[in-house]
ROMIMAR-857334 format. One line per 4 residues: their letters; for each residue x, y, z of N, C-alpha, C. Coordinates in nm, 3 decimals, decimal comma. Each point is the difference from the previous one (the first is absolute). Example, Ala and Ser with C-alpha at 12.3 -4.5 7.8 and 13.67 -1.06 7.14 Angstrom:
2
as> 1,319 -0,569 0,780 -0,089 0,119 0,000 0,090 0,120 0,000 ~ -0,035 0,105 -0,072 0,082 0,119 0,006 -0,077 0,109 0,073
% end
This chain:
97
msvm> 4,628 11,039 4,390 0,120 -0,076 0,055 0,114 0,147 0,038 ~ 0,049 0,036 0,089 0,105 0,088 0,020 0,119 -0,070 0,027 ~ 0,101 0,076 -0,068 0,122 -0,075 0,006 0,105 0,064 0,101 ~ 0,062 -0,070 0,107 0,049 0,029 0,112 0,134 0,060 -0,084
tqed> 0,091 0,090 0,049 0,083 0,073 -0,018 0,113 -0,060 0,083 ~ 0,155 0,039 -0,023 0,059 -0,028 0,072 0,033 0,097 0,134 ~ -0,047 0,117 0,004 -0,036 0,067 0,149 -0,122 -0,066 0,067 ~ -0,116 -0,046 -0,053 -0,073 -0,081 0,067 0,073 -0,140 0,052
kllr> 0,063 -0,044 -0,031 0,081 -0,172 0,061 0,072 0,089 0,079 ~ 0,068 0,085 0,002 0,105 0,092 0,078 -0,073 0,042 0,118 ~ -0,163 0,049 -0,021 -0,060 0,039 0,140 -0,040 -0,161 0,039 ~ -0,060 -0,080 -0,053 -0,057 -0,106 0,038 0,130 -0,043 0,111
manq> 0,104 -0,013 -0,075 0,097 -0,093 0,092 0,058 0,093 0,108 ~ -0,022 0,130 0,011 0,009 0,067 0,117 -0,092 0,028 0,111 ~ -0,121 -0,034 -0,055 -0,105 -0,009 0,093 0,028 -0,131 0,053 ~ 0,024 -0,120 -0,075 0,011 -0,092 0,065 0,107 -0,032 0,140
iatf> 0,085 0,069 -0,031 0,095 0,019 0,107 -0,074 0,097 0,108 ~ -0,038 0,109 -0,018 -0,069 0,111 0,116 -0,114 -0,124 0,070 ~ -0,030 -0,086 -0,088 -0,101 -0,084 0,104 0,063 -0,122 0,086 ~ 0,144 -0,028 -0,038 0,036 -0,076 0,095 0,061 0,081 0,106
frsy> 0,038 0,124 -0,018 0,051 0,083 0,132 -0,111 0,081 0,076 ~ -0,129 -0,033 -0,048 -0,096 0,087 0,060 -0,014 -0,071 0,114 ~ 0,047 -0,135 0,072 -0,030 -0,010 0,165 0,129 0,075 0,096 ~ 0,086 0,075 -0,059 0,111 0,057 0,041 -0,067 0,162 0,065
peee> 0,060 0,063 0,089 -0,031 0,118 0,046 0,020 0,105 -0,120 ~ -0,052 0,097 -0,025 -0,037 0,071 -0,113 0,139 0,055 -0,071 ~ 0,070 0,050 0,075 0,175 0,046 -0,014 0,062 -0,139 -0,066 ~ 0,011 -0,074 0,082 0,085 -0,123 -0,035 -0,068 -0,065 -0,142
avag> -0,109 0,007 0,016 -0,073 -0,037 -0,165 0,024 0,068 -0,112 ~ 0,016 0,133 0,055 0,050 0,059 -0,145 0,139 0,017 -0,012 ~ 0,081 -0,026 0,080 0,158 -0,052 0,050 0,020 -0,137 -0,104 ~ -0,081 -0,095 0,029 0,014 -0,113 -0,073 0,004 -0,028 -0,133
vqkh> -0,137 0,084 -0,044 -0,059 0,033 -0,134 0,142 0,055 -0,103 ~ 0,037 0,092 0,068 0,113 0,056 -0,083 0,112 -0,081 0,010 ~ 0,054 -0,052 0,109 0,126 -0,076 -0,013 -0,021 -0,113 -0,099 ~ -0,131 -0,093 0,017 -0,036 -0,082 -0,106 0,031 0,044 -0,141
itaf> -0,066 0,075 -0,027 -0,007 0,073 -0,163 0,151 0,037 -0,036 ~ 0,079 0,064 0,097 0,122 0,031 0,007 0,114 -0,103 -0,057 ~ -0,051 -0,087 0,117 0,091 -0,138 -0,021 -0,037 -0,104 -0,095 ~ -0,131 0,019 -0,093 -0,010 -0,111 -0,094 -0,024 0,066 -0,105
wtpr> -0,027 0,103 -0,040 -0,065 0,074 -0,114 0,133 0,053 -0,039 ~ 0,012 0,004 -0,164 0,087 0,065 -0,065 -0,037 0,145 0,020 ~ 0,082 0,117 -0,010 -0,014 0,148 0,009 -0,124 0,008 -0,116 ~ 0,012 -0,021 -0,138 -0,113 0,025 -0,086 -0,098 -0,010 0,009
mvdr> -0,045 -0,129 0,112 -0,128 -0,085 0,015 -0,042 0,135 0,129 ~ 0,070 0,027 0,095 -0,023 0,091 0,102 -0,051 0,163 -0,059 ~ 0,067 0,028 -0,114 -0,016 0,118 -0,058 -0,141 0,021 -0,086 ~ 0,006 -0,142 -0,050 -0,134 0,001 -0,076 -0,129 0,035 0,095
lsta> 0,024 -0,073 0,110 -0,104 0,003 0,097 -0,034 0,125 0,049 ~ 0,127 0,064 0,033 -0,003 0,147 0,073 -0,086 0,089 -0,101 ~ 0,051 -0,007 -0,136 -0,052 0,091 -0,105 -0,146 -0,004 -0,010 ~ -0,062 -0,146 0,016 -0,122 -0,059 -0,040 -0,090 0,043 0,144
lpdm> 0,043 -0,008 0,109 -0,068 0,026 0,124 -0,103 0,120 0,001 ~ 0,049 0,102 -0,014 -0,126 0,112 0,006 -0,126 -0,022 -0,104 ~ 0,010 -0,061 -0,088 -0,112 -0,020 -0,086 -0,068 -0,140 0,046 ~ 0,029 -0,060 0,111 -0,032 -0,148 0,022 -0,100 0,020 0,132
gdra> 0,000 0,133 0,038 -0,100 0,035 0,111 -0,009 -0,097 0,138 ~ -0,126 -0,026 0,014 -0,008 -0,125 0,136 0,013 -0,127 -0,054 ~ 0,033 -0,035 -0,121 0,039 -0,143 -0,017 0,117 -0,018 0,090 ~ 0,090 0,063 -0,007 0,152 -0,009 0,075 -0,030 0,014 0,118
dilv> 0,032 -0,112 0,124 0,000 -0,004 0,114 0,069 0,098 0,071 ~ -0,075 0,044 0,082 0,098 0,112 0,090 0,129 -0,014 0,059 ~ 0,025 -0,100 0,014 0,151 -0,057 0,008 0,068 -0,006 -0,094 ~ -0,032 -0,017 -0,134 0,067 0,015 -0,100 0,033 0,137 -0,036
qrai> -0,098 0,083 0,008 -0,013 0,139 -0,045 0,124 0,070 0,115 ~ -0,007 -0,019 0,135 0,082 0,032 0,099 0,151 -0,046 -0,057 ~ 0,019 -0,135 -0,034 0,127 -0,054 -0,006 0,075 0,075 -0,095 ~ -0,085 0,008 -0,122 0,051 0,041 -0,154 0,015 0,153 0,038
rgpk> -0,082 0,081 0,048 0,015 0,159 0,028 0,078 0,030 0,105 ~ 0,052 -0,097 0,110 0,041 0,085 0,111 0,174 -0,012 -0,005 ~ 0,054 0,038 0,106 0,134 0,000 0,004 0,053 -0,159 0,005 ~ 0,126 -0,003 -0,005 0,039 -0,160 0,001 -0,022 -0,017 0,143
aaee> -0,033 -0,147 0,028 0,021 -0,044 0,139 0,083 -0,016 0,052 ~ 0,010 -0,006 0,133 0,112 -0,030 0,099 0,035 -0,157 -0,025 ~ 0,099 -0,041 0,059 0,071 -0,155 -0,009 -0,097 -0,060 0,090 ~ -0,050 0,066 0,091 -0,127 -0,137 0,060 -0,119 -0,005 -0,054
gpvr> -0,041 -0,130 -0,015 -0,130 -0,026 -0,052 -0,023 -0,173 -0,045 ~ -0,063 -0,010 -0,030 -0,031 -0,161 -0,011 0,065 -0,069 -0,127 ~ 0,059 0,087 -0,057 0,076 -0,106 -0,105 0,134 -0,004 0,014 ~ 0,077 -0,074 0,036 0,176 -0,053 0,026 0,061 0,083 -0,083
path> 0,103 0,070 0,064 0,134 0,080 -0,100 0,048 -0,102 -0,114 ~ -0,006 -0,133 0,054 0,048 -0,076 -0,088 -0,049 0,000 -0,140 ~ -0,129 0,057 -0,036 -0,035 -0,037 -0,099 0,040 0,137 -0,082 ~ 0,081 0,084 0,043 0,043 0,133 -0,073 0,139 -0,022 -0,069
dphk> 0,064 -0,127 0,043 0,136 -0,005 -0,015 0,009 -0,181 -0,046 ~ 0,014 -0,003 -0,128 0,025 -0,157 -0,069 0,106 -0,072 0,050 ~ 0,101 0,063 0,085 0,105 -0,082 0,057 -0,065 -0,041 0,146 ~ -0,108 0,055 0,051 -0,078 -0,078 0,100 -0,094 -0,070 -0,022
lgeg> -0,039 -0,014 -0,110 -0,137 -0,081 -0,013 0,034 -0,142 0,050 ~ -0,115 -0,028 0,090 0,012 -0,154 0,042 0,041 0,005 0,131 ~ 0,071 0,102 0,084 0,018 0,031 0,113 -0,065 -0,032 0,102 ~ -0,147 0,053 -0,017 -0,111 -0,020 0,070 -0,092 -0,118 -0,040
asda> 0,046 -0,072 -0,080 -0,078 -0,127 -0,029 -0,040 -0,111 0,090 ~ -0,081 -0,059 -0,005 -0,063 -0,090 0,073 0,079 -0,157 -0,024 ~ 0,045 -0,047 0,118 0,091 -0,164 -0,058 -0,156 -0,091 0,070 ~ -0,099 0,018 -0,037 -0,089 -0,080 0,045 -0,056 -0,131 -0,087
g> 0,079 0,015 -0,098 -0,036 -0,124 -0,098 -0,005 0,016 -0,130
% end
């Protein structure tokens, strides 16, 4: 029985994020993964995944690899800017019920 490491858990979460963005055009998907991770993960989580990524090989979705290794995404993308500023949380929320 193998024990799942913290890095394995981070990779699993990152790959789930990549799966969500898979239907977007590739550059927008990479930006979406990157922006989601930046908005919702702690810097320590990002650093741990970034450090472990080279040893993870093809277990890491290509969108995750590009999002973690690539330059910071532009402001355009599928993740709303409100997620970056806690003072703006809820501005894009639905009132549907």
